[in-house]
N, C-alpha and C positions, 0 to 999 in steps of 0.2 A: 504493500500500500504506500502511495506517495505521502510524504510527510504533510504536505499542504491539505490533503484530503482526509487525513486521519481524524478520528473522533476526538474533539477537544477534551472529552471527559478523561481520556487516557493520560493526559498531561497532569491531571490532579494527583496521580500516583508518583510524580517525579520527586517531591520532597522525601517520600519514604524510600525511594531508590538510593538516597544518600547513605543509608545504613548498609546496603549491599556494597556500594563503592568503598565505604569506610572499612568494611570487613576485609576486602581484598588488600587494601593498603596495610592494615594492621597485621594480617597474616604474612604478607610479603616482607614487611619490615622486620618482623620477628624472626622469620626463617633466614632471610638474606643477611641480616645484621651480624650473624655469627659466622658468616661464610669466609671472611678474610679477603685478601686481594684476589680479583677475578678479572677475566677477559670475556667479553660478549662476542660470540661468533654467529654470523648470519650467512644464509645461502639457501638455494632452492630445495624445497622438499621433494622435487621431482628428479633429483640426481641419483642415478642407480649406483649400486656398489661397484660396478665395473668401471665407472667413470673415473678419470684421473683426478678430478677435483674431490671426489669422495675420498680417495686415497690421501690427497694432500690435507684435507680437513682432518682426517684421522691422525695423520702425522702431527698436525698443528695442535690437536688436543693432547697428544702424548707429550710434546715438548713443553706445553704450558703446565701440565700436571707435574712433570719432572722438575720444573722450576718453582714449584710450590704455589702455582696460581690455579684457582678454580676456573672451570669452563662453564659459561652460561650460554644456553641456546634456547630456541623456541620450543624445544622438546619433541619436535616432529621427526619425520623420516628424512632421507636425503643427506644434505650437508649437516643438518642438525644432528642426525643420528651418528654420522661419521665423527664429528667433533666430540660428542658425548662418549662415544665408543673409545676413542683414543684416550680421553681423560680417565675413563673408568678402568681401562686396561693398564694404565700407568699407576693406578692406585690413588688417583686424585679425586677431588670433589667435582662431580659432573651434574650440573644443574639443568633441568628442563622446565621452562616456563610455558606450560601448555595453554592454549586458548580455545574456548568453545566456539565452534564455527557452524554455520548452517549445514555444511557438508562435513561430517565428522572427521576430525584430524586424528590420525593414528599416532599415538605417542610411542617413541622408541624405548626399548628396554634397557638402555645404557645410562639413563639418568638416575643417579643414586640419591639425588635431592630433587623433589618434584613439587611444583606448585601449579594449580589450575586457576585460570582467570576467565572471567566473563567479559571484562572490559579491556580493549586494546590499550587505552591510555594508562591504566594502572600497571599493566604488564610492561609498557615501554619505560615507565619510571624506574622499574627494577633493572632493566637493561642498562640504563644510563647511570643511575645512582651507585650501583655496586660494581661497576666495571672501571678498570684503569686503562682499558684500551678496547677498540672495536676491530674485529677482523671480518671483512666481507668477502665471501666467495661468490662466484657467479650465481645470480638469482633473479627473481622477478620483481614485481612491484614492492613486496614487503622488504626485500633486501635494499632496493633503491630508497625506500622510505627511511630505513635506519641509517643509511649512508648520508643522505641529505639532511636528516635531522641532526646528525653529529656535526656536519659541516656548519649548519645554521647555529647551533649552540656554541661552537668554538668561534666562529666568525663574529658573532654578536657579543662574545665574551660573557655569555651567560653561564658557561662552565670554564674551569681552568683547562687549557689545551691538553689533549691526551692523544696518544697515537691512534691513527685510523689507517688501516692497511687494507688494500684491495688485492686479493690473490687472483691472478689470472690475467696476464698482460694482454693476451689475445682477446679475451672477453671484454675487458674494460677499455681497450684502446680507443674505440670509436666514441664512447661517451666522453672520455677525457679530452679527445680532440675537439668534440663539440663544445665542451665547457670552455676550452682555451680559445677556440676560434670565434665563438658566438657570445657566450656569456661575458668573457673577458675582452676579446679582441674587437668584435664588431659593436657590442652594446655597452661595454664598460660597466656591467652590472655587478662585477666582483673586482677585487684588487689582485694585482699580480702575485702578491704574497699568499693569496688563498690557494694557489696551485701547489704550494709547498706544505700545505696542512695535511696531506695524506701521502702514503707511499703505495706505489703499484709494483708488485713483484710476483714472481712465480715460485718463490722460495719461502717455505715456512720458517727456515732457519734465519733468513733475513728479517722476517717479521718478528721473530722471537728476539733477535738482537736489538731491534728498535724498542720493543716493549721493555726489555731488560734495562736498556740505557735510560729510558724515561723513568723507570722505577728507581734507579740509582740516583738520578738527579732529584727526584721527588723526595727521597729520604733526607736530602740535605736542606730542603726548604725549612725555613723557620715557621712556627705556628702563626696563623693569621690572628691578630688581636680581635677581640669581639667588637671593638669600635671601628675597625678598619672598614672602609666603604665597600671593599670586595669580599666581605665575609660570606661564608657559604650558608645556604639554607638547609633545612632538614630534608629537602627533596633532592639534594645533590646538585643544585644549581647555585648561582651567585645572586645575592641580594641586589636588586636593581634600583635605579632612580626613577621615580614616577615621571611620566611624560610631561613635558612643558606644554602649556596651552599657547597657541599662537594667536595673535590678534589679527583680525582681518574680516572681510565681508563674507558672510556665508552665502553660498549660492542657493 
C-alpha cells in the first residue's frame, strides 16, 4: 500500500512503536558493548562459495580474528557468511546482525554472536558505533548504502575518520572512476581529498595492514575532554553544532 493512501488510523500506533525501537537499541547496546574492537564487513548475499570474493572474505575474517578484532556482518549468506566463517574458524568473535525482510533472509551458521533486528536504522547504528573500520566486498544496493554512509559520516566529520576498504579492484573501478570524473571533476560536489578517504585493493593483507596502522595511531590519541566541541555521542557519532538560520526572503 502506498504511504499516501494508507489508513490515517494506523499512524496512531506510531508512539507505541517507540518501545519496539527502544528495545532493539537496548539489546544491541548491551550485547555489542562487551564485544571489544571490531570491523564491519559488507558484501553481496548472492556470492557463492566458489567465488573468489567468498574466499577473500573468509581470509579477511580469519586475519581480523587472529589480530584480536571481532567481525561484524549482516548475518546472511554470501560474503557475510564467508567473513563470519573465517572469524569463527580462527576462534574469534563472529557477529551476525540479522534483519527481518519480506523475503526471509537465511542466517548463516558461523555467527557465534547473533542479534535480530526489525529496523534497518537500528541495525546500521550497530555497524557504525562498534566498528573501527569498514571493509566492503562486491555487493548490491545494501553494500553501496554502507559505503556511502561511511563516506558521508567521515566527510561531514560526524565521526572520527576510520579506515574504509573496498576489496575488488575490478568490481569497484568503474564506480571510483565515476566518482572522480563526475562527482569531483565535472561537478565539484566533493573535494579532492575525499578520494583519499578509502582504499581499493585486492589484498586482505593490505586491508589488515591499514586497519592495524589506524589502531596503533588511535591508541596514542589523548582522551577527548567532555567540554571539547568534538566530543563523541553515545550513538558513536560526534556532537554537532545546531544549524544557523539564514536571513532572507522566503519564496
